[in-house]
C-alpha positions in Angstrom: -21.4 8.1 -25.0 -18.9 9.8 -22.1 -15.1 11.2 -22.6 -12.9 11.1 -19.1 -9.5 11.9 -19.0 -6.4 11.2 -16.8 -7.9 13.8 -14.2 -10.5 12.0 -13.6 -8.9 10.0 -10.8 -11.7 10.1 -8.1 -14.9 8.2 -9.0 -16.9 10.4 -11.6 -20.4 10.0 -11.3 -22.1 10.6 -15.7 -25.1 11.4 -16.9 -25.8 7.6 -18.0 -28.8 6.0 -15.7 -29.4 2.4 -17.0 -33.5 1.8 -16.0 -33.9 -1.3 -13.4 -34.0 -4.8 -15.2 -31.9 -4.1 -17.9 -29.3 -5.6 -19.3 -26.0 -4.7 -20.5 -25.0 -6.4 -24.1 -21.4 -4.5 -24.5 -19.0 -1.3 -23.2 -17.3 -0.1 -25.8 -13.8 2.1 -24.6 -12.0 4.2 -27.6 -9.3 5.6 -26.5 -8.2 8.3 -29.0 -5.1 9.9 -26.9 -3.2 7.7 -25.1 -3.0 8.0 -20.9 1.0 8.6 -20.0 1.9 8.3 -16.6 5.1 6.0 -15.5 2.9 3.2 -13.8 -0.1 1.5 -15.4 -3.3 3.6 -16.3 -6.5 1.9 -15.8 -10.0 2.9 -16.0 -13.0 1.3 -14.2 -16.7 1.4 -14.8 -19.5 0.5 -12.4 -21.8 2.1 -11.0 -22.1 4.9 -7.5 -21.5 3.5 -5.1 -18.9 0.7 -6.8 -17.2 2.1 -9.5 -15.4 -0.7 -10.7 -18.4 -3.1 -11.2 -18.7 -3.9 -14.4 -15.2 -3.1 -15.7 -12.2 -3.1 -13.8 -8.3 -2.0 -14.4 -9.2 -2.0 -18.4 -5.9 -0.6 -19.0 -5.7 2.5 -21.8 -1.7 3.1 -22.6 -2.3 2.5 -26.4 -4.4 4.4 -27.9 -7.2 2.5 -30.2 -11.1 0.3 -28.9 -9.8 -1.9 -26.2 -11.5 -4.9 -25.7 -13.1 -5.2 -22.3 -12.5 -9.5 -22.0 -11.0 -10.0 -18.6 -11.1 -7.1 -16.8 -15.3 -6.9 -17.9 -17.2 -8.3 -14.5 -19.6 -9.6 -17.3 -21.8 -11.7 -15.0 -22.5 -8.3 -13.2 -24.3 -7.3 -17.1 -26.5 -9.7 -17.3 -29.6 -7.9 -14.8 -28.2 -4.1 -13.3 -31.4 -5.5 -10.8 -34.5 -3.7 -9.8 -33.5 0.3 -9.5 -32.2 2.6 -12.3 -28.7 2.8 -11.8 -26.1 6.1 -12.9 -23.1 4.7 -14.4 -19.6 6.3 -12.3 -16.0 5.8 -14.2 -12.6 6.2 -12.3 -9.6 6.5 -14.2 -6.3 4.7 -11.9 -3.0 7.1 -12.5 -0.1 4.1 -11.2 2.4 6.7 -11.7 0.8 10.2 -10.5 2.5 12.0 -13.0 -0.4 11.3 -16.4 -0.3 14.6 -18.4 -2.6 13.4 -20.9 -4.9 10.8 -21.8 -8.8 10.6 -23.2 -11.4 8.2 -24.3 -14.5 7.8 -24.4 -17.2 4.6 -23.7 -20.3 3.7 -24.6 -22.7 1.6 -22.9 -25.4 -0.9 -24.8 -28.2 -2.2 -23.4 -31.5 -3.9 -23.6 -34.1 -2.0 -21.1 -36.5 -4.5 -19.2 -34.5 -7.5 -20.1 -34.9 -9.5 -16.7 -32.7 -12.2 -16.7 -32.8 -12.2 -13.1 
């Protein structure tokens, strides 16, 4: 589980490393404190060099578990490739004025489930 907050507006590497040939089966995002910027507050989850590879533009304006739905790029979850990847995240503060917002995310994967 990784905690992110409204200040993570630049691409931030996490300690999560997914092993080569793994398949992501779920990404859970839980908002504890709603992000309160005057614009649209979104998060991206991906890898170093491509921070929106797995989730692109998920709204974090409401408290609770947020289903990735159409913002999840599930085709990219199938097989992460032949090298380990480090997970990266980024918050977009649409109005540039957020003063609160906290969420956690958890990535579940099957190791060495090479589906390529």
